[in-house]
C-alpha positions in Angstrom: -164.9 -116.6 254.1 -167.7 -117.5 256.5 -167.1 -121.1 255.6 -163.5 -121.1 257.0 -163.2 -122.7 260.4 -160.0 -122.0 262.5 -159.2 -124.4 265.1 -157.6 -123.3 268.4 -154.2 -124.5 267.3 -154.3 -122.6 264.0 -155.3 -119.4 265.9 -152.5 -120.0 268.2 -150.0 -120.3 265.4 -151.3 -117.1 263.8 -150.9 -115.2 267.0 -147.4 -116.6 267.3 -146.6 -115.4 263.8 -148.0 -111.9 264.5 -145.8 -111.8 267.7 -142.8 -112.9 265.7 -143.5 -110.2 263.1 -143.8 -107.6 265.8 -140.6 -108.7 267.4 -138.9 -108.7 263.9 -140.1 -105.1 263.3 -138.9 -104.0 266.7 -135.5 -105.7 266.1 -135.2 -104.0 262.7 -136.0 -100.6 264.2 -133.5 -101.1 267.0 -130.8 -102.1 264.4 -131.6 -99.1 262.2 -131.5 -96.6 265.1 -128.8 -98.3 267.1 -131.0 -97.9 270.2 -132.6 -100.7 272.2 -135.3 -98.3 273.5 -136.8 -96.1 270.8 -140.0 -95.0 272.5 -141.5 -94.7 275.9 -143.7 -97.6 275.1 -140.6 -99.9 275.0 -139.4 -98.9 278.4 -140.4 -95.6 279.9 -137.6 -95.5 282.5 -134.8 -96.4 280.1 -136.2 -94.1 277.3 -136.2 -90.9 279.4 -132.9 -91.8 280.9 -131.4 -92.3 277.5 -132.9 -89.0 276.3 -131.3 -87.2 279.2 -128.0 -88.8 278.4 -128.2 -87.8 274.7 -128.9 -84.2 275.7 -126.0 -84.2 278.0 -123.7 -85.7 275.4 -124.8 -83.0 272.9 -124.0 -80.3 275.5 -120.6 -81.9 276.1 -119.9 -81.9 272.3 -120.8 -78.2 272.1 -118.4 -77.5 274.9 -115.7 -79.5 273.2 -116.2 -77.4 270.0 -115.9 -74.2 272.0 -112.8 -75.4 273.7 -111.3 -76.3 270.3 -112.0 -72.8 269.0 -110.4 -71.3 272.1 -107.3 -73.5 271.5 -107.0 -72.1 268.0 -107.3 -68.5 269.2 -104.7 -69.2 271.8 -102.4 -70.7 269.2 -102.8 -67.5 267.0 -102.1 -65.3 270.0 -99.0 -67.3 270.7 -97.8 -66.8 267.2 -98.3 -63.0 267.5 -96.5 -62.9 270.8 -93.6 -64.9 269.3 -93.4 -62.4 266.5 -93.4 -59.4 268.9 -90.7 -61.1 270.9 -88.6 -61.4 267.8 -89.1 -57.6 267.1 -88.2 -56.8 270.7 -85.0 -58.9 270.4 -84.1 -57.1 267.2 -84.7 -53.7 268.8 -82.5 -54.8 271.7 -79.8 -55.8 269.3 -79.9 -52.4 267.5 -79.9 -50.5 270.8 -76.9 -52.5 272.0 -75.0 -51.7 268.8 -75.9 -48.0 269.2 -74.5 -48.1 272.7 -71.3 -49.6 271.5 -70.9 -47.1 268.6 -68.4 -44.3 269.2 -70.1 -40.8 269.4 -69.6 -38.9 266.1 -68.7 -35.6 267.6 -66.3 -34.0 270.0 -66.3 -30.8 271.9 -64.6 -28.0 269.9 -65.3 -24.9 272.0 -67.4 -23.7 274.8 -68.5 -20.4 276.3 -67.8 -19.8 279.9 -68.2 -16.1 280.1 -71.6 -14.5 281.0 -73.4 -13.0 277.9 -74.9 -9.7 278.8 -78.6 -9.6 278.3 -78.9 -13.2 277.3 -82.1 -15.1 278.1 -83.3 -18.6 277.7 -85.2 -17.6 274.6 -82.4 -15.4 273.1 -78.8 -16.2 273.8 -77.5 -13.4 271.7 -77.6 -10.9 274.5 -77.6 -7.1 274.1 -73.9 -6.6 273.1 -73.2 -5.4 269.6 -70.4 -7.0 267.5 -68.8 -5.9 264.3 -68.0 -8.6 261.7 -64.4 -8.8 260.8 -64.9 -10.7 257.5 -67.1 -10.5 254.4 -67.1 -11.7 250.9 -64.6 -10.0 248.5 -63.9 -6.4 249.5 -67.5 -5.2 250.1 -66.4 -3.9 253.5 -64.5 -1.2 251.8 -65.4 1.7 249.6 -64.1 2.2 246.1 -61.5 4.7 247.3 -58.0 4.3 246.0 -56.0 1.6 247.7 -59.0 -0.5 248.7 -58.5 -0.1 252.4 -61.0 2.7 253.2 -63.9 1.2 255.3 -67.4 1.6 254.0 -69.7 3.8 256.0 -73.5 4.0 256.5 -73.7 6.6 253.7 -71.7 4.5 251.1 -74.0 3.8 248.1 -74.7 0.3 246.9 -74.8 1.6 243.3 -71.6 2.5 241.6 -70.5 5.5 239.5 -72.2 5.7 236.1 -70.3 4.1 233.3 -69.6 6.1 230.2 -68.5 5.1 226.7 -67.8 7.8 224.1 -67.4 6.8 220.5 -65.2 8.3 217.8 -66.4 11.2 215.6 -69.1 10.0 213.3 -70.6 11.3 210.1 -73.6 10.8 208.0 -73.9 9.0 204.6 -72.8 12.1 202.7 -69.3 11.0 202.1 -68.1 11.8 205.6 -68.6 15.5 205.3 -71.6 16.0 207.5 -71.2 15.6 211.3 -73.5 13.2 213.1 -76.2 14.8 215.3 -79.1 13.5 217.3 -81.6 14.6 214.7 -80.0 12.5 211.9 -82.5 9.9 210.8 -81.6 6.2 210.9 -82.7 5.7 207.2 -82.9 8.1 204.3 -83.8 8.3 200.6 -80.5 6.7 199.8 -77.3 5.7 201.5 -75.4 8.9 200.6 -77.8 11.5 202.0 -76.5 14.1 204.5 -79.6 13.7 206.7 -79.3 9.9 207.3 -76.8 7.2 208.1 -74.6 5.5 205.5 -76.4 2.9 203.4 -74.9 -0.2 204.8 -75.5 1.1 208.4 -79.2 1.8 207.9 -81.3 -0.7 209.9 -83.8 -2.8 208.1 -87.3 -3.9 209.1 -86.9 -6.6 211.7 -83.3 -5.8 212.8 -82.7 -5.8 216.5 -80.4 -4.5 219.2 -80.0 -6.3 222.6 -79.4 -4.0 225.6 -78.9 -5.6 229.0 -81.2 -8.5 228.0 -83.9 -6.2 226.6 -84.7 -6.0 222.9 -85.0 -3.0 220.6 -86.7 -3.9 217.3 -86.7 -1.8 214.2 -89.9 -1.6 212.1 -90.6 0.2 208.8 -93.5 2.7 208.6 -94.9 5.1 211.1 -95.6 4.5 214.8 -99.2 3.5 215.6 -101.7 5.7 217.3 -102.2 5.5 221.1 -105.5 3.6 220.4 -103.7 0.9 218.3 -100.8 -0.1 220.6 -100.9 -3.4 222.5 -102.4 -3.4 226.0 -99.8 -2.3 228.5 -97.6 -0.6 225.8 -97.3 3.1 225.0 -96.2 5.3 222.1 -93.9 8.3 222.3 -92.9 9.9 219.0 -91.3 7.1 216.9 -91.0 4.7 219.9 -93.4 2.1 221.2 -92.4 0.6 224.6 -93.9 -2.2 226.7 -92.9 -0.6 229.9 -90.4 -3.3 230.7 -87.4 -2.0 228.7 -88.3 -3.5 225.4 -89.0 -1.0 222.6 -89.9 -0.8 218.9 -88.3 1.9 216.8 -90.4 3.0 213.8 -88.1 4.0 210.9 -90.6 5.6 208.6 -90.0 5.1 204.9 -87.2 5.9 202.6 -89.2 8.8 201.2 -90.3 10.0 204.7 -87.7 8.9 207.3 -88.9 9.1 210.9 -86.7 7.6 213.7 -83.6 9.6 214.6 -80.4 8.9 216.5 -82.0 10.5 219.5 -84.9 8.0 219.3 -82.4 5.1 219.3 -80.5 6.5 222.3 -83.8 6.9 224.2 -84.6 3.3 223.5 -81.2 2.2 224.7 -81.7 4.3 227.9 -85.1 2.7 228.5 -83.5 -0.7 228.3 -80.6 0.1 230.6 -82.7 1.7 233.3 -81.3 5.3 232.7 -84.8 6.4 231.6 -88.2 5.3 232.8 -91.6 5.4 231.2 -95.1 6.2 232.4 -97.9 4.8 230.2 -101.5 6.1 230.3 -104.2 5.3 227.7 -101.6 4.2 225.2 -99.4 7.3 225.5 -95.8 6.9 226.9 -94.0 9.6 228.8 -90.3 9.2 229.0 -88.2 10.7 231.8 -84.6 10.4 233.0 -84.4 8.8 236.4 -83.0 10.6 239.5 -79.3 10.4 239.7 -78.9 9.1 236.1 -77.5 10.7 232.9 -79.0 10.2 229.5 -77.0 9.0 226.5 -76.3 11.8 224.0 -74.6 13.1 220.9 -72.1 16.0 221.1 -69.4 17.1 218.7 -70.3 14.3 216.3 -69.6 11.7 219.0 -72.1 9.4 220.7 -71.8 8.9 224.4 -73.5 5.9 226.0 -74.3 6.0 229.7 -75.0 3.1 232.1 -77.2 3.4 235.1 -75.8 3.4 238.6 -77.4 0.0 239.2 -76.1 -2.0 236.2 -73.3 -2.0 233.6 -74.4 -1.3 230.0 -74.0 -3.9 227.2 -75.3 -3.2 223.7 -75.1 -5.9 221.0 -76.2 -5.3 217.4 -75.3 -5.1 213.8 -71.7 -4.0 213.5 -72.3 -1.7 210.5 -74.9 0.3 212.5 -72.7 0.6 215.6 -69.8 1.6 213.4 -71.8 4.3 211.7 -72.5 5.7 215.2 -68.8 5.7 216.0 -69.1 3.1 218.7 -67.0 0.3 217.2 -64.4 -0.2 214.5 -66.0 -3.5 213.5 -67.9 -3.7 210.2 -70.2 -6.1 208.4 -73.6 -7.7 208.9 -72.5 -9.6 212.0 -73.0 -8.5 215.6 -70.7 -6.3 217.7 -70.9 -5.5 221.4 -70.3 -2.1 223.1 -70.0 -1.9 226.9 -70.0 0.9 229.5 -69.0 -0.5 232.9 -69.6 1.3 236.1 -66.7 2.3 238.3 -66.3 2.3 242.0 -65.5 5.5 244.0 -65.0 6.7 247.5 -68.8 7.2 247.7 -69.7 3.6 246.6 -68.7 0.1 247.6 -65.5 -1.4 246.3 -67.4 -4.3 244.7 -70.4 -3.5 242.5 -73.7 -5.2 243.1 -75.4 -6.7 240.1 -79.0 -6.1 239.1 -81.2 -8.9 240.5 -78.8 -9.9 243.3 -80.4 -11.1 246.5 -79.5 -11.2 250.2 -81.2 -13.7 252.5 -81.7 -12.6 256.1 -83.3 -15.1 258.4 -85.3 -16.5 255.6 -86.4 -13.1 254.2 -85.1 -12.1 250.8 -83.8 -8.6 249.9 -83.6 -8.0 246.2 -81.4 -5.4 244.5 -83.1 -3.7 241.6 -81.7 -1.5 238.8 -84.5 1.0 239.0 -85.3 4.4 240.6 -86.8 4.7 244.0 -90.6 4.7 243.7 -91.9 8.3 243.9 -88.5 9.9 243.0 -87.9 12.0 239.9 -88.4 10.0 236.8 -89.9 7.0 238.6 -93.1 5.7 236.9 
């Protein structure tokens, strides 16, 4: 290389080429960036002026973006306001229709006289009034004619209903009169100490008394330690304390349950008798003001309670043997003893379980003795 000699013209040409290359690079840089001044070396004044303008343009673009977002928010708010306006217009329309609608009531009566003792909290005042109307004839007692007004001492319960059957006999060919000690079953169907054969109840037979059930079972009654919880045994009866009873018949060789046992079960179901149960033992008692069913002069007399009529439904042959019905056969027959009204009671009887609603409070009428009275459990 030391042998190459450059003349002044050649050096000048090389410098020109270098300058051209530099200008070409500068031109390419300007074309690629779109800027005529890309660095402070090109033109310090123009570079910093352009940089300031670029920053300002960026700020303006940011402001424009914020304005655009604000416009969108305003458009959404305008849409909501338009919807609210439509709702308001709809409400106005409904209100106008309501104003134009005729009122659905008119004045029927008014009170102009002063009510003695009335206050803003209680407009009834202190004056007492007597009602002139009531359902049916409950304003009257059961005295003849139905025009005698009931008084404060008139009883709600009616007079005890009574049904006396015809003269009945045992299974001994109709020669032995029926008594309370006659057993319901016997060695055979023609024994003087028991009912006639077709009338003798079988294990599983039932009687229904005012919705309560009397069930007949063969064998002897269980001991007090063997009865179900809540039940009690009294002689040949086991009762649950709610009017349902089981009558234990014994066996054909050793009959147990008697007509008196059956009548006691009926009285328990009707409410004539009550029961007190303690440690499996049941103590039966006749409620105050009630009369127990009985057998006298070969005839059975059934008694209702003062609080409910008596209805007994059971096998026709059994009721026939007791002289309570003329029906016969294995089907059911019904015997009733209805209460009657009297001058001491209301003219219309009140049924067991009836209710009276007074200012949202319920009064229930129950066919049961007054707690604490004679015979009450």
